[in-house]
Structure formats: structure tokens, C-alpha cells
N, C-alpha and C positions, 0 to 999 in steps of 0.2 A: 504494499499500499504507499502510495506517495504521500509523504509528509509535508506541511508546510516549510520545514527546514529544507527538504529538498528541492522544493520550488524556490525557494530564496537562494539556494546556491546556485541553482541554474541561471537565473536572472542575473545574480552578480558575476558568474562565467562570462555571460553574454555581454554585460557591460565592458568588461576588460578586456576579453578576446577580440580585439579589433586589430586591423592590421594597421602598422605604421611604418616609418621607413626612414632612409637616411635624410640627412637634414635639409639640404637644398639650398638655394642661394640666400645670403643676406640681401636686405632690401634698405638700400641708402644708409649703410652702416658706416659711420665716419671712423669707429676703432678699426674695422677692417681696413679702411683706405689708409690709416695712418699707421699701419704696421704693428699694431699692438698683437695681433694674432700670428705673427710671423711675416716673412716674406713671402711665403708660401702655405695657403691653409688648405691641406688636403682633406680630402673626403676619404675616409678609409671603411672597410668592410669586415664582417665576420666569416662571411660564406666564401669570399674570394680575395686573392692578394692584389687585387687589382685597386688603384687608386685615382683620384681626379682632383682637379682643383676645385675648391669651393669659390663660387663667384659671388660678386656683389653687384646687385642692379644700382647703378649710380643714377640713373634716369630714365623715367617712362614718362611718356606725355600723358598718359592715364593709367591708374592703378591696374596692374595686370598686364599690361600690354606686351611687355616683353615675353611674357609667358603664354600669350595667347596662341592658339593652335593655327598655323599656318603651312603645316604638312611638311615642314623643313626641319632638318636637323643640324646641330652646329658641327663643323668639320674644323679641328685644329690640332697643332702639333707642338705642345708646350715643351719648352727647354729653357736652360740657363742655370746658372750657377745655384740657384736656390731651389730647383727642381729636382727631386731625389731620382726619380725616374722616367726620362723623357720616352715619349710613346705618342704614336699616331692615336687621336681621342675623337670620339663622337659624343657630344651633349644632346641631351633633348632640349625642348623650349622651356623647361624649367631650370636649366642648368645642371641637370643630374646627368650622370654618366649612361650611356648606352653600349659603348664598346671601347675597349681598349687593346693594344698587344704590345706589353714591353719589349719583346724580343726583337722588335724592329729599332734598332738605338739610333738616337739623332735623327729623326726623321723629318720630313719638310713636305708641304705642298699637299696635303691631303684634300682629297676632292672626290666626287663620282663623276665618272666619264662613261660614255656609251660608245662599245664597240661591237660592230656586227651583231646589232638589236638586243645586247645585252648590257645591263649596268654593271659596272666594276668601281670598286675603291681603288684609288690610285695615289701612289706616293712614291718620293725618294728616299732611300736610308742608305748612310754609309758615314765615311769620314768628313766632318764637317769643319776640320780645322785646318784647312788648306787656304788661310789668308783671304777669308770673306768669300770662298767657294766650297766646293766639295767634290769627293771622289767616291763614286757608290753607284748604286743602280736603281732601277725604277721597277715598282712592283704593281700587279694588277690583280687583286682579289675578289673573287665572286661572292655573290650572296651568301655562301656558307663559310665566308673568310678563308677559302683556299686558294692558294697561291696558283692562278692560271698561267700567268706570264711574268717573266722576269726578264726585263730588258736591260742591255748594255749599251753604252756608245760604242760606235764603230771605228775603224780604222786604228785600232790599238790605243784608243784614247779612254779617258776615265769620265763617267757620266757626272754631269755636275747638278747641284741641288736645286738651282732657280728654275727649270721649266721641265715640265712634262706635258704636253699637250696634243690630244688626239685629234685628228683633223676631220673635217667632213669626208676627204678620201681615205679614212680607216688606217691610216699613218700616222706616225707620233713625231712630234717636234722636241728636241731636246736640246739645252744648252752645254757646251764642253769648254773647258781653260786648259790651255795648254803652254808650256814655257818654251819660248823660242829665242833664238839669238836674233837681234835688230840693229839697224843703223839709228842711234839716237841722236845724232848731231844736230837735228832740226831743233831739238829741246835742250841742246847743250851738254848732251852727255856723249859717251864713247860711240865710235862706229861700229864696235862690237859689243854694243849693250844687250840687254835682257828684258824681255816683257813676258807678261803673261797674256796672251792672246785671247780674244772672244771669238768663239765659234758657234754655230748651231748646225745641227744635222738634222734631215728627215728621214726616218727611219721606217722601214717595213717590218711590222710588229710580229708576222709569223716567222721570217727568216733573220730578221735583226740585221738585213742588208740595209747599207746607207745608200739612199736614193737622192740625197743633194746634201751639199755639204758647203757653208760659206764661212769665209775666215775675215775679221774686221781689218786687219792691218793690209790686206790685199787691196782694200778699196778706199781706206780712211787716213788721212795724214795724221800723225800724233800730235800736231799743234792743234788739232780740234779739240784734245782732251782738257778738261777743266781740273783735273787733278794731276799737277805736275809731278816728276819723278823725284824730285828732291834728293835724297841720299841713296834712291832705289836704283836700279837698273844697270848696276856696274858689274854683278855677278849673278850667277844662276840662282844660288840661295836669296838673292834679294832682288827678284825679278819686279818689273814695275807693272802694276795692274792699270792700264792706261784707260781701256774700253770699258770692262765690267758689263758684260751682257746679263740682264735678268729677265726677259721675257722675248717669246716669239709668238706671233699669231700669223696665219694664212688667210688669203682673200679668196674670193670665186675665181678670179684672174691667175691664181698660182702664184702670187707674189707675196713677200712675207713683210709683217710689221715688227721692227726689232728695237727692243729698249736699251740703250746705253746709258748707265749710270752716269759714269764721269764725262760722258760728252753732253749731259743734261739735254738729251735728245731722243726723239724716236725717229726712226729712218725706215723708208719705203723701199723694200730692196727687190730687184728684178729675180723672178723666180728661175731664169735660166741663165743668165749672166753674171748675175750676182751684184749688179752696179746698183749704186745708190740713186734711186730715181729721184726722190726730195727728202728734204729733213726738215722736221718740226721742232722748233726748239734750238738751243745751243747756239754755238758761233756761226752756223752755217745755215740758220734758219731761213726757209724759204717762203713762208707765208706772212702776209700782213696782218698783224695783231689788231683787231677791230675792237678790242676789249681794253685798252689802254695798257697793253703789255701784260695783262693778267693771264692771258691765254698761252704765253708762251714764256714766263718767267718760272716754268716750274725747274725742280732741281733734284738730282739723285733719283729720279721717278723710278717706280716699280709697276708691273702688271698692266701693261699697255694692251688694249683689246679694242677691236673693230665692233661697231653697233650701227643700227639704222641703215641695214644694206649697205656698210662700210663707207656710210658719210659722216659717220662721228667716232671719236676715240674716248675711252674712259683710261684713267691712270691712277695711280696714288702717287701725288706729289708729296715727297719727304721734305722738301724746301730745306735740306741741310746737307752741305752747307749752300747757303743760298740768300733769298732777298730776307730773311729773318721772320718770316710768316709762318704759322702753325702748318703742321702735315695737313693734309686733307686728300679726300677724293675728287676727282676733276674731270668735268665731262665737256670735251671740246667738239664743236661743230665745224667741219671743214667744207670749204667750196673751191673749187678747181675752174680754171678757165675753159677746159675742155670736157666738163660734165663728169661724166660717168667713167670716163676713160683714166681719170685721177693721175695723169702724168704731167699736167701743169698746173701746180698750186697756186691759189690765190689768196683766200682769206682764212683767218681762223677767228672764231669766237668763243669765248667762254659761257658755257650753257649755265652750269652750276658749280660751285665749290661746297663739298660737304665738310662741314667744321664740326668738331665733336664739341662738347660742353667744357671739357678739359683743356682744350687747345694746345696739346701735346706737340711737341717736335721729337719724331721718330728719325734718328739718324741712317737707320737702316730697314730694309724689308718692308712689307706692308702690301694690302690690297684692296681692290676694289671691285664688287662685283653687283650686276643688276639681276634683282630677284623677279620670280614669276608673277608677283603681285604689281610690279612697276616700282618697287621701293629700291633702296640701294644699300650695301653692307659693305661697310669698310673696316678693314682688319689694320692695325697699328704696328705689326712687325715687332721691333724691339720693346714695344711698350705694351703691356698686357691687357689690352682693352679691344672691344669692336663695338660699333655704333651702327644703327640702322637710321635711314632716314627717308622720308617721303621722296617721290622722284622730283620736286621742285625745291629740295635741300632742307626740308624742316627735319630737324633731329627728333625721332619718336622713342629711340631706346638707345641707352648706353651702358655696357655690361664691363665690369674689370674682372679677370680672373686672377688678378694678384694685387696687391696694393698700390696705389698710385704714388704712394710714398717712395717706391722703388721704380718708378718710371725713370727713363735715362741712363739705368744702370745696367740693363739686359739682365736683370737676376730671374725675370721670367718674361719669355718672349714666345712668339709664334709666327713663322715666317709669314703666313697667310692665314686667314680666318675667312671661311666661306659656308654657305648652307645649302644644303640639297635634300630632295626626298629620297629616303633609302630604305629598303627592306631587307633584313637579316635574318637568315634561319641558320644558326650556327650548327655544325655536325658534332658538337659536344652535347654533354648532359648539362641540366640546371644544376647549379651547385647549392648546396644545402650545408648548414651548421646548426647544431642545438647546443643551447647553453641555458643551463637551469629550468628547462621546461620552454624556452623560447626559441623557435625556429627561425633561422636566418637564411633567406631564400633569394637566389639571383641567378641570372644567365645572361653573361656576357655577350653581347652583340644582338641578342634575340630582341628583334622590333615589334614584333606582332603580338607578345604577351600580354593579355588585359587581366587574366584572373590566376591566382594560385589556388589548386586544390588539394588540401591536406588530408591524406588517407591514412588510416591506422590498419595494422596487421599485427598477426601473433609472432612470426619469426623475421629473421634478419637477412634470410638468403634472398638474394637480388634475384630479378625476373627478366633482366636484360644480360647480355654476353658483354664480353669485352669491347666489342664493336657498337655497344649502344642499341644493339637489335633485340627485339622482343623475343623471350621464349616461352614455350607451353608452361604454364604454371596454373596448377587447380587451386592455389591458394585465393582467398578473397580478400581484397582490400575495401574497408567501407569507408564511405566520405565522411569526414568529421566536420569541415568547415571550407569554405569558399571565401575567398576575399578578393578585392581589385588588388592587383598590381600597384605598387605605390613606390616611385623611385626605381633607382638600380637595385636595391636590396630591401626587399619587402620583410617585415618582421612581425611574426605571428605566435601568438600564446598558444600552449598545447593544452590550455584548460579543456575539459569535456573529453580529453582522450580517455579511453579505457584500457586500449591495447598496448603493449611493449613497445612498438616501433611504429615509425611514421615515415611518410615519403612526402615529396611536393609534386604537383602535376601541373605542367604549366598550359593553359588553355588560351585560344584565341577569343576574339570577341563573339563569334557564333557558338563557343564551346566545344570546339575541336581540340584535342590533345596534340599537342606540339613537341612535347617532351616530359619525361619522368626523371626525377634525381634519384639517388641511391638511397637506400633505405637506414635511417639513423634510430637511435634510441630515443623513445619519447621523452625521457628525463624527468624531473620532478620540479612542478612548478612552486616557486618559494613564494607564498604569498604572505609570510611571517616578516618579511623583511623587503626592503627596497631592492628591486632586482637590478638596480642601476649599477651595484658593485659589480657584477659581473661583465655588464656592458662597459664600464668605467675602465676595469681591467683591459679588456681586448682593445679598447680604443686608444687606450694610452700605451699599446705595445711599443709604439715608436714614439716614446714622450720627448725624444730629443729635439723632434721639430715643433718650432714654437707655434702656439695656437691649438694644439691638442686638447689642453686641460679646458679651454674654453668649449671645445666641442663636446667632451664628456660629460661636463656639466649640463649642458643642453641636453643631452640624452638621458640622464640621470633626472632631470627636472622632467620631460616627457613622461617617463615611465611613472613618477610618483604622482604626476597629474593624473595619470590614466587610472592608477590605484584609487586616488581621491575621488575621481569622478565615480569609480565603481562602488566605493565604499558609502558615497551620497546615494548612490542608485538603490543600493541595499538598504539603507535607511529609509529612502521615500517609498520603496516598494513595500517595505514591511507597514509602514505607517497606512499606506494605501490598503493594504490587505486587512489590516484590522478594522479599519472603518468599513470596508467591505463587508467583512464578518459579523460586525455590529448590524449592518443595514441589514445583511440578509435575514440575521436571526429576529429582527424586529418585522420584516416582511412575512417571514414563516409565522410568527405569532399572529401577526393579522389575518393570514390566511386561514389559519385554525379557527380564530374568532367568527370570520365571516365567512368561512366554507368555500372559498375559491382554490383552484389547483394551481400549482406551481410547476414550470419544466424543470425537472432534475438538473443540478448544477454539478458536471464534474469536470476538474482539472487535471489532468494526467501527465507523467513525464512524457509520453510518447506524442501527445498532442503538442507539449512544448516544442519538442524535437520537429514535429511536421511544420509547425509555425516558421522555426528558424530556418528549414528547408526552403519553404516557401520565399522566404525574404531573399534567400542567397538566388532562387530563379528570377526574381524580379532583377536582378542585378545582369542578368544574361540578356534581357528584352532588348 
């Protein structure tokens, strides 16, 4: 027979057994930006060794704007002396981790690109300590995060970190740096000087064959550089990086748009001869600036791209060294004397300049991307922030993934920051950890999980083989609880679990099974003390990192509040039940006095379970 105490326990368990998750972003937190929590504030987890930067929403035009659902995920590659584990990384709209893989050390330029009607994650990884550029390879991962392509530079050269651009012709554009001997008498140096030359290659992705190669020193005079050799250029070990190529794009005519940091210019290169057809910006600018010099005074720019049927260009203007204005995204409209032929430059106009609220100056790196909504996303390279703007230049969201107190120091940086739609189905199993009756569940890279189903069973024997494939198993699993996925790591109480072992099952929004975790012991839920003790111990495992204590305190506070809410619910329910019983006794007395019938009132444990199951089913609608 179900007693009143049983009912109260069930209701108490229901009150506290809700899923909660990792902490997510700060909102306009001045302590974060002043560095009080450390130079890099990591989000760590119990079920996974992954970690991610905890972000701070510095500005949003309306509350919640930065976390609105635009169908896009944030792609970045945090690195720097304050970042413990540089890795390619995807964050969701709330700033919480979706995927990362630290085996790709020192990554750059994470984005989604389409090749042969399939979406790929693409990025560069390798040695980035080669004086402002890199020596590495380019990776293409499919939706299961399997390496499908690994591309190298051709002609026995090293692939540089700055560019990996898949063209409409299904080829790839990459940048290359090479040390060669050069006559530097034109810039006051030796006739047997040394330079880092800037090259790009167009590569066949299936064969890795070089289809086209262009070399800056074959077409441009050294005197065009705005970065003089100084003490450089006398020996091979001190080669002069005179050109510094950092982006390449290809147009419908087969010609190339090349960005040179030290020329402070964007070049239009013939796709057959390699001849420079015209120059925008720099010492040899060919355009009339109709914006009072503001359309051509960009400096050290990055990420030049064609837009509007190749009649406009976007780029990130580092503006350093330069006219002293803050770094910003820039949109430029071009006009030509010969119209669509684009061979005779005429005028250039500044359409918009996208300036962040912090007005930082980024000495290196940076990106500007147009989004499907028409908005513009700007990444600030060596400064750990990205900002979104309306098309006409109005700031709508600014996010910091490290304290602004460290801006300018390169303590935390990301070469580019971009946003893309991405669907990931990892070929791994969901991760699970159990501590003191709390389940910590995550699945690195799984974008389609909407619910976690907790199931109980009597034995620990797994029903999947080493490849994660289902095997015949007569054992029964009973559903205990279904909760919405919340953040990267969802945390669920085992309250109400009767059997010794549990597992977590990932479900999509239609309720289809995506994956199953390993089986773990149920553990004992410790209601007699604050569960934050165990949470705090695990979270502070790497307490050397500044800011960890603040995070563990938040977790402790969250669990304590959950228990307090449960206790208050227990008291409230108890009072309500006693009032209800008194009313029931009174009604029964009146019924006997005036001889009318009452329907029997029965509240069983099974009915409470059925009610809970119906609530869970409602979440699946």
C-alpha cells in the first residue's frame, strides 16, 4: 500500500531530478573582462576531457540576441600562451561547446566547405612557429569527424596556415611561404639577400597535383613593400618576409584575388599568365577613392573575398601599422571602365565599416564573413572577440572568449572566427560519468541530440561490441527519466533509479535513437549533504588555472539551489496534502449527512509514474 510518505518522496525526487548543465556564457561581466577569473576561463566537464573557453557576452542589441537560433554554429581555433590545449572548436549559439579535438595541435581557419555535394569541416594544422606563417597540412573531416582528405602543398613545399579555399571548380587554393635568395639592392641590401617569398597554389583535391602556382617576387618589385627589411635579409636564417600573402579567392573568369599584408594591398592576378592586372590599396593603387581616402587606406588587411557577382570586396582591415584607426571589417564597392571585364579599374567606394564597441586594434589575423541573414560576422584575430553586425553596419552582438584585459597580448587568439550550419554524427559513443548518484552525459560533436534517456538495468554487461554495434541481448532496460539536452554536458540525478546500473541513450527531436553510452553503476544520491562537494572536486582538478574556483562555486550554488527548491516543494506539497485531506474528511462527513455519493479517490505510485511519463512524452511533440 502506498503511504503518504511514499508520495512525498516521489514528489521530492521529481522536484530535484531535473537536468542541468555546464554554466554557459557570462553576460556583460566586468570581472571576466578585467581578468579577475584568469587570462583564459575554461569550461571543463566530468564525462569528457574536452574543454572550451567560457565566453562573455559583452554587448547585444536586445537581451538574448546573441543566443538567438539562426541555425549557425561558431567556428574558432583558440590558441595562445594562456590556452592550455589549442584545438579546432565549434560552439553553439549559447557559447557552449559542440565539438573539439585536441589531437590537431595549433589549428587555424576552421570552417565548413562544400566539396562534391558534401559538407566538410576544413582547417590547417601544423607548426605555426615559422615567423608569422606555418608549415603543415590541410584536413577535411566529414560529418562523422572522419579524416577523408589530408592535403599537402605541392612541389616539395610546406602548406601555409593562412588559406585553404575550395573553389567552385572543386579545387583548393592554398598559400605557401618559401625562403629563396634574391637581389635586394633596390631596398638597400645585398645582391645576395634572402626573402620569405609569398606563393599560392591551386590543387586538385583527389590527386594533390598542382594545377597553378604563382610567386610574388616574379611579378612585384620589393620596393612595393611597406615593411622594410631593416636588419633582415642578410642570411637565410633571417630572411625578410616582404610580401606576406594571407588570402586567395578565385572569380568566375579564372583570375585570382590575392591579399598581401605588407603591401597593404589586394591584387587581381591573371589566372593564366600570373600578371597583376590591377592593385587596390598600397603604393600602386589603381582606383580613384570616392570616399575621401577611407576606401583605400586599409593596412595589414586579411581575408579578402569577392561578393555581389564580383563587384564588391570584403576584408578585415587590421589598420596596424597604418592610419591609427581601430581594426574593422570593411565592405568596398568597385567600378570599372570596361564594366564586367574588370580589367580597367575606375573608382572604389566604402560601403560600410564594421566597428566593434571595444574599438580594438588587432596587429595580426582577423576575418570578415557575410552570413545568410545578411548580417556580417567579424573576427578579431589576435584579440579574443567576435562581433556581428547588421548589413548596414549596426553592431548587434559582441562576444569575448577571453578577458579584454588581455587584448593586444596574444594570450588568447583565433586566426579567424566564422559561423556555419553543421550537422555532426560522430562514430563514437556518448560519454558518461557517475559521481555520487549524479550522471554527467555528453557526446562530443553530436549536433542532433535533443534528449537524454536514462535507462536502468540489473547487470553491467554491455550490449555493444568494441565497434559500438548493437549485439543480441535479452536483458531488459527500463526507462527511468527523459530530459532535454542542456549544454555540452547534461547532468541528471539518479533519484528514482531502483536497479544497480544505468546508461544514457541519445535521442533526436523525433525520439529516434542516435547512440547509447556504456553502462555505469547507479551510485548513491547523497541527499544528506550538498552534492557540490564532489562537483567542486572534479571541477577544480586543474585548479592551477585562474578562475576555476569561481566556476566551482557557481556549480555548488546551483546544486544547493536545486536542493533548496526541492525542500521547499516538499514542504509546500505536504501542506497542500494536509489541507486536501482535511477538505476530503469534511466532504465525506457532509456526504454521509446528506446521503450523496463520492467517486473513490485513489492516488497510487503507478499513477504518479504514468503522470511523469506523460510529461516526458509532451517534450517530444
